[in-house]
N, C-alpha and C positions, 0 to 999 in steps of 0.2 A: 504494500500500500504506500503510495507516495503522499508526501505532505502537500497540502493545498498551497498553491502559488498565489501571491498577491496579483492584483489586476495590472500591475506595472509590466508584467510579462506580456500583456495583451495590448501594448502601446500602439501597435499598428492597426487596431480595430476600433471603430466607433461603436459598433454593436458587436459584441462577442458571441459568435455562434455557439449553440449548446454542444456541438461536437468538440470544439476547442476546450470548453470548460470541462468536459468529460475526460479529455486526454490529460489534463493537468490537475485534476482533483480526484479524490477517492470515490466519488459518487458515480453511479451508473447512469447511463442516458435514460433508461426506463424510469428510475426513481425521480430524476429531475423532471422529466416530462409529466409524470403523474402528479408531482407536487405543484408544478406550474399550472396544469389544467385544473387542479383542485383549488387554486388560488392561495396556496400556502406560501409560495415563493414569488416575490415580485420579479416580473420579467417583461420583455417586449415581444409582441406577437405581430410580425409583419408578413403578410401574404402567406400565412400558415407556417412560417418559420419562427421558432422560438429562439430568442437571444437575450443577452444581458448588457446593460450599460456598465461602465466601470464602477459607478456608485452602487448599482444593484449587486454586482459581483462582490465588491468589498463588504457590503452588508451581509450577503449570504455567507461569506467566509467567516466573518466575525460572529455571526449567529450560531453557526453549526460546527465550529472548531473549538478546541480546547486551548488555543494559543494563549499563553499568559495565565492559564488557570492554576498553575503551580502543581506541586506534587500531590498525589493522593495520600491521605493519611494511612499509616499501616494498620493492620488489624489490631495490634496492641494499643495504638493510639485511639482508635475508634472505641474499643472496649473500655479504655480508661475514661473517655468522654461520657460514654453511656453510664458508667458507674458513678461518675461525678454528678450527672444529671439526676440519677435515681436517689443519691444521697441528699441532694438539694431538695428534691421533691418530698422525700420522707421528713426532712427537717422542717419544711414548710407546713406539711400536714400536722406534724406533732405540735408546732407552734400554734396552729389554729385549733388544737384540741381534737383533731380527727384521729381515727385509728391509724396506727402505724402499719405500713405495708410490710409483709413478711419478707 
């Protein structure tokens, strides 16, 4: 799977054809077409041909990629966070006079 390329790679296009987007992103042509037809993805439809402007492609890449999302927490970190949340909840319930969770 290749990493999505920014729209700067498409500098020679005013409207980027869907075939070019498919070549340079991890999405299949079918999934892009279905999402465009369903109105999920902003696109241009000229004479039955679907394409994207540079702004639309940048928005698509920003919306559907994890760029800049940071690392996923490890299983131990997630478990520690869940335990801390459970302890905080139990302390809150106890302060309210409610029954303590087991």
